[in-house]
C-alpha positions, 0 to 999 in steps of 0.5 A: 081798518075795516072799510065796509060801513059807509057813514064813517069818517076815516082819519089818516096821518097825512094826506099822502097816506089818504092819496094812497087809500083813494088810489087802492079804492078806485073801483069802489064808492069812497068814504069820508076821508080827512088828515088828522091835522084837519080833523082836529081843526073841525072837531073844536073851535074857539069863541070870543077870540080870533087867530092872528097872522103868524107875523101878529104872534111874532110881534106879540112874543117879542113884546113879552120877551122884552117885558121879561127880565133877564131873558137875554142875559140868563138864557141867551134869547136875543130880544132885539128885532132882527136877532129875534126873528132867527130864534123865535121858533125855539120859543114858540115850539117849546111853549106849545109843547108845554100847553099841548102836554097840559103842563104849566112851566111851573111843572118843570120845577118839581122835575128838576129835582137838583134845581139845575134850572131853578132860574131858567124856569122862573124866567121861562114861566114868566115869559109864558104868562107874559105872553099869554096876558098880551093875546089875552089883552088883544082878543088872540089866541093861538096854538100855545093857548088853544087847550084853555080856550076851545070848545068841542064841535058837536055837530061835526062829531055827531054827524059820523056813526063811527070815526077810525083814526089811524095813528102814526107816532104819538099824540099830545096829552091835549089831542088824547083828552079831545079823542076821549071826549069825542068817544063820548058823543060817537063811536071812535076806534083808534089803529095803531102798530106797536114796536119797541121804538114807540113806547110812549104811544103803547104806554099811553094805550095801555094805561087808557084800556088796561090791556095787555100789549105785545110789540110788533102787531096792528091793534084797533082800540074802541076808545068807546068801549075800551075794547082792544082787538089784536089784527095781525103780526108785523112783518120783520124784514132785516136785511137790507142793502147798504152802500157808502159814498165819499161823495154825497151826490154819487148817491143820485147815481145810486137811486137810479141803479137801484130803481132799475134794479128793483123794477127788473126784479119784479117790483112796479115802479109805483111801489117804489119810494126813495126817502129823503132824511134831508129833503134838500137831497131832492135837488140833486136828484132833479139834477139827474132825473133826465128820463123823469122817473121821479115824482116829488111830494115835497115839491120845490121850495121858494128859497131855491128860486131867483127871486128869493136869493135875490131878496136875500142878496139885497137884505145882506147888502143892506146890513153890510151898508155896501152897494153893487158895482154894476159897472165892473168887467167881471172877466177882467178881475182877479179879485171878485166881490160876491154881490157884484158877481151874483148881480151881473152874472144874474142880470140884474139890472141897476134899475131893479136893484134901486127899486129895492134899496131906494125904499129900504128905510121907509115905512110903506103903505101896503099898496106901495109895498106890493107894488115894489115886490112885484115889480121885482118879482117879474124882473126876477122872472117868477113863476105865476105860482110863486107871484100868487104865493108872494102876494099872499104872503104880503097880504098877511103882513099887511096890518104891520105895515104901519109900524114897520120899515120896508126892510123889516117887512121884507126880513119877515116876508122872506122867513114865510116864504121860506116854509112855503114851496111851489108845485113841481112834483114831476111825473115819475112813478117813483115817490120821493118824500120825507120821512114825515110824509112816509108815515102810514105808507107801505112800499115794496122797494124802499130806498133811502139816501144820506142815512148818516148819523147826524140825519137818522135820526135827526137831533131836536131843537126842543132841547134848548132849555132842559136837559132830557132828564128833566122833561122826562120827569116832567111828563114831556117826550124826552130827547131819546123818545123823540129819536125813537119815534124818528126810527120807528117810522124807518123801521116800519118802512123797512120791515114793510118792504120787499127790497131795501137799498140805503146809502150814506156818506162816509169821510172824515167828518160823517159816518153811517147811522148808528141804527144800521146796527139793528139790521142785517146789512149786506155791502152792496158792491155790485158796481164802483163808483166809476160805473156809478159816475157813468149813469150821469149825462155824460156817461164818461169818467172825469179823469185825465190821462198821463202825459207820457210823451214830451212836450215841445217846450224849452223851459229856457226859452224865456228868463227863467225865474225862481218861481218857474224853478220851484214850481218845477222842483215841487211838481212837473204837472203844475209846471206844465199846466201854469208855464206850458198850457198857460191855465190861469189860476182860479179867481177869489171871491171876496176874501183877500187871498195871502198872495193878494196881501202880500202884494199889498204889503210889499207895494206899500213898504216900496212906497214908504221907503221911496221918501222915508230913510226910517220906519214910522208905523203911523205914516206907513199905515196911512199908506196901507189903510185904504189898500185893506179891509177894516180887519186886516187892517187893524191885525196890520197896523198892530204888528207894524208897531213891532216891525218899527222897533226892529227896523230901527234897530237895524238902521241904527246899527248902520244898515241902510236900504240900497234898492227896493223891489229891483229887478236883477237878470244874469246870464248863466252858462246860457240861461238867463236868470231873472227875479225881482228881490224885495230889498238889498241892504247895505253897510259899508261893504256889507250886503244883505239880501232880504225877501219879505214873507206875509205867508208861511212858505219859506225856501231858503233856495230862494236866497241862494237864487238871489245871491247868484242874481246879484253875483255876490255868494258872500252876501248875508240873506235874510227872510222878513217875517211880516206874518208872526214875529216881524223881523229877520230871520236866517233861513234853515238849510236842508242837507237834501237841498239841491245845488242850484248850478247842478239842478240847472244843468240837469234841466238842461240837458233832461227833458221833463215828463210832467208827472204829478208829484203825487206825494206833495202835501201842497196838492190839497192847496194847489190851484190846479188840484181839480184839474189835475186829479179830474174832479172837474 
C-alpha cells in the first residue's frame, strides 16, 4: 500500500497487522487504521431489528430444530437441550456460510445432480426457514439474516477520500457486494497477493477486473476504476529445516534452540515468530519459558483456569448423579475416584462445593446466580480479570434466567467462557501466534511446531452436511479450497522468511504434513534428543544407571511365594523395584483394575461357598452386586449363569470343595515355600488344585508350585477361566518350562544382577516401566 496521503482509511486483515504497521511508523503521523472485521461492522447497519445475545440466538435455533421434522432421525442433529449445545456450532456456521455466499439452501438441490442429498437438503431448507421466521417474529437479526437486512452507512464511508484494504484469504459474496457498493461512493483499492493455493481469490478478482493475473505477485486493484497494478514479485523460499520428534513436548526445546540459533545468525528477536497450528501448545511453551523469551498473541484460555475446571467437574458430578466424598484419605487408598481426588487435592472445601450443588436444579434470579458464582470464583482464587469476564458473561445470560434452571445456565456460561482468553502475553520479543493471527505479517525467522498431517491443514467442520463436490457446484468454498487457503498462509510465512525451522511429531499414529513435499527440506540433526532434553530446567537427561554391583539381599530370607518366583523369572529388575526397594505399584483412578476385579470375585466365591454346597448364580450375584459398578455387575451376572452349569455338573460327578483360599507352607531344602491356593477339590482319593483366573495370564508353573505346597505330585491341576469360558481348563505345559526344583537350587546359589528383561512383551504393561526406562 502507498501510505503518503493522510485522508485515507487503511484496512488490515487483523489487529496484529495493525500493531505491526503502527510499530514500523512510530516516527510519523499515523493515518486512520482499522481491522477488516470492524470495517464491515461500521460500513453497514440494520434498522427495525436488534441483535440479541448468543444465548438468545441459540434458543431460537433450538426452537427451530424442534419444529423441523426428521432433523434428528435423518441428519443426526440432537434436539434435546444438552446435546444441542454441543452441536449448535455446526448448524450456525453452515447457515452463515450459505447466507454470506448469497445462496439459499434450496440452491443446493441444483448442485446435487445425483440427488444424493435430496432429503437432507429439504430438511435443512425447512430448518433455515423456521429459524428465519422465529427471528423475524421476535424482531431479531444475526449474522445469518444480516445480508437481507443491512443498509450501507454512507456517512462513515464518505468521510474518507480513499479506502485501502489489505486482503489475505477470501471474502464472501456478501462482503464483495458491500465493497462494490462502497466503490461507487468513494475510491476503494484492494491490495492482495497471488498464489496457486489461493485460486478462489484470484478467480474472483479476474472476474471483477477482467484482467490477466500471474501467480506470486503483489497487486493493487482500484475497484472504483477497475485499474489493476502489478507491484512486485514475491520471494520464493523453498529451503527449510525440519525435525521430527517422538515426544510432542520436546518441540518446546527445539523452539528455544532455534530462537537462539536465529539470533546468533543475526536476526533480531522481534523479527522471529513461533507459529502454532494447535494453539494449546502455548501452554507447553509457557511451562519452559523460564527466561521470558516469548510473548503470546492468544493470551491464556479461560478453559485452563481453576475456576472453569472446577465448574466442569461439578456438572460432571450432576450428570452422573454422584457426590464428592470429602472425608477420605487419598494417601491410604489404592483405588481413587477422580472427582474425590480432584476436589481434595485442589483444597476445594465441602462448603464451596455445596454452594453450587444445593442450587443446581433451581431456577434462580440474576442476583442469586451472580452472587453464588462470584463467591465460588473467589474461593477458586480467580483473578480480577477473570471475575470481570465472568460477570460480563453472566449478565449476557440474564434474559434466560427466568426460563432455565441453574445448571442449564451454568452449561451455557461454560460454553461462552471456553471461547474467552485472559491477557497473559508475556514480555518476550519473540511472538507466538496461531496461523490466522499471522495473516498479512512477515518475519525474518519463522519456527512452526506440530506440522503434522492432521493439523496442517486443519480439517473443516463445515463438511458435515454435504460433499465437497456438491459444495463447489453450489458456489460454496470446497473442502480443498478451504485447506489450500490454510496452506497459502503457511506458504507466505515461509516464502517471506530468511530462516525457517519446522518440527512435527512422528510415531505410530502421527506423520509430518504432506505439504512439506512442496518445499526442499533439510533434516535438522544439529542436536540429539538428549541434548534437547538438557534445555529444560533440570539440565539432566532422565535416565537410570544400570545396577552392576550385587545387592545385599537374600531372596529366601522371607517366605518365598510363586509371585516372587514368577517375577524373578520374568524380569529381575522388576523384582528389584518391587521386593528389594519395596516401591509400591501405581494407584488406579476410577476404573477397577483387573487385579482388583479378581480380588472381588475371589472373595465373593469364598463367601458364597462358606455356606453353600451347590452353586446358585442368583444367590451369588446378591453377594457380588454391592462390590462392582453397574456395568461390571451386569457382565458378571450373565457370565456366572454359565459358571453355574459347569460347577453343578462337576459336583454331580462326585467332586466337592475341601478348602477355599487356603494358606500352605512347606520347607524344601531349607527354603520356606508359601502360597494361597484358591481352591482344593476332592473326589474320594482324587485331589484337584484349582486357581481362579479373571485375567488372560495363566502360567502352568504356578500349578506345579501349588502341587509342591500340598506335597502331592499326583494331584490334578486346573485353571478356572472366569473371564470367558467360565469352565476348568488344563494348563498347557511348555517344553521350555523350567523345573521348579532346579530353578530354586540355582537361585539359592547364584546372586541376581537385577538387569531388565528388555525382550519381554510385558514391559508396556509393567507398573515400573516409567522408572525402568527413565521416562519420569
